[in-house]
C-alpha positions, 0 to 999 in steps of 0.5 A: 781131429773132428770133422764137420760140414759147412754150407755157404752161398756166394755170387758172381755179381755182374753189371754192364761196364764200359768195356763189357761185363764186370764182376764184383770181387773182394780182397780179404784180410789175407790179401786174396781176391775172392768172390763174395760168399758166406754162411747160410744163416738160420731161416735163409735159403742159399739164394737169400744168403748169396744176395746178403753176402754180396751186399755185406762183403761187396757193398752192392745190391743184386738179384738172383738170375740163375744157379751156377754150381757148387764148389767143394773143398776141405780145410783145417779150421783154427777158429775154434779152440780145437782145430777141425777138418771142414768139408765146405760146400759153397753154392754159387749164383749168377747175380745181376747188379741192381745198385749200391757201391763197392765202397760200402763193403763191411769191415771184414773186407779190405777192398771191393771193386769191379773187374772185367771178366778177364781181369777177374779170371786173372786175379781171383785166388781160387781156380774154382771161383775163376770157373764160376766167373767163366760159367757166369760169362757163358750164361750171360752170352746164352741169355744175350743170344736168346734175346737176339734180333734175328 
């Protein structure tokens, strides 16, 4: 079986909600709750790809605040006629919500919605994506602290 590398970008899109910070999540056709992410297209930076994927998959417009980290994993792709082992790397960013509606997601996503940080950590299918939400939450706490009123 052949092996290939794939590079993607994604985002933890955060907004202020009634009960604190909320994160935009998507439900895939496989029924998994995930963060918006996807391939980096020709000519795109990872940051641009993360913002584009948030728009396409979650229906929301966002801006990059900071890099959060990279997730790496292996899987077997069966999309091509010949299966391949794929080494996937996804660069995640903390993204600030600036507009749009989760109702406006594309048709490759079953549903997009806002969840509290705790709900997202409970519902996201993958441990590494839950870790990205925790990192985003920690980064937000630090940023809020920097603008303190001391």
